C-alpha positions as CSV (number, residue, x, y, z in Angstrom):
1,M,95.6,18.1,144.1
2,E,95.0,21.7,142.8
3,L,93.4,24.2,145.7
4,N,90.9,25.2,142.8
5,Q,89.7,21.5,142.6
6,I,89.3,21.5,146.2
7,L,88.3,24.4,146.6
8,E,85.3,23.5,144.0
9,E,84.5,19.9,145.7
10,T,84.0,21.7,149.0
11,N,81.8,23.7,147.6
12,Q,79.4,20.7,146.6
13,I,79.8,19.4,150.1
14,F,78.6,22.8,151.8
15,K,75.5,22.9,149.0
16,H,75.0,19.4,150.4
17,V,75.6,19.9,154.0
18,L,73.8,23.3,154.3
19,N,70.7,22.1,151.9
20,N,71.7,25.1,150.0
21,P,72.3,24.9,146.1
22,N,73.0,28.7,145.7
23,I,76.2,28.7,147.9
24,C,79.3,29.7,145.9
25,L,82.3,29.3,148.1
26,T,85.3,31.4,147.7
27,S,88.9,31.1,149.4
28,T,87.9,34.5,151.9
29,T,84.2,32.9,152.6
30,T,83.5,32.8,156.7
31,A,80.5,31.2,158.3
32,S,79.2,34.8,158.8
33,D,79.2,35.1,155.1
34,I,76.4,31.8,154.5
35,D,73.3,32.0,157.4
36,E,73.0,28.2,157.5
37,W,76.5,28.1,158.5
38,D,76.3,27.6,162.4
39,S,77.9,26.0,165.2
40,L,75.9,22.3,164.6
41,N,76.3,22.7,161.1
42,N,80.2,23.2,161.2
43,I,80.8,20.0,163.0
44,R,79.0,18.5,160.0
45,L,81.3,20.3,157.7
46,I,84.2,19.1,158.9
47,A,83.5,15.7,159.1
48,D,81.8,15.8,155.8
49,V,85.3,17.2,154.3
50,E,87.2,15.0,156.4
51,Q,85.1,12.0,155.1
52,H,85.1,13.0,151.5
53,F,89.3,13.7,151.1
54,N,90.2,11.0,153.3
55,V,92.0,13.4,155.9
56,K,91.4,13.8,159.8
57,F,92.1,17.5,161.5
58,K,92.8,17.6,164.8
59,L,90.7,20.0,166.7
60,R,93.3,22.7,167.3
61,E,93.5,22.9,163.7
62,I,90.2,23.3,163.2
63,L,89.8,26.1,165.9
64,K,92.6,28.1,164.2
65,L,90.7,27.8,160.8
66,K,89.6,31.1,159.5
67,N,87.8,31.0,156.5
68,V,87.5,28.2,153.6
69,G,90.6,29.1,152.1
70,E,92.3,27.7,154.9
71,L,90.1,25.0,155.1
72,C,91.4,23.8,151.3
73,E,95.0,24.7,152.2
74,G,94.5,22.3,155.2
75,V,93.3,19.8,152.9
76,Q,95.7,20.3,150.2
77,K,98.7,19.4,152.7
78,K,97.2,16.5,154.2
79,I,96.6,14.5,150.9
80,A,100.2,15.8,149.6
């Protein structure tokens, strides 16, 4: 799966979980860029991404993620 497609699907997940239809993710988007993206919602976002793409991240992988691009790259590696 291409990174652009993963980013697009991840964007839809973020819109749903954060209840904000105006979210427009880029590969450099971080939690500080989106008001609703707090620590509790981060858990929900990761869980929904894992479920949607049928992947599982280890805690240390999650802690290393710096932005949405790294999340999408992680998904791409796991589904390849």
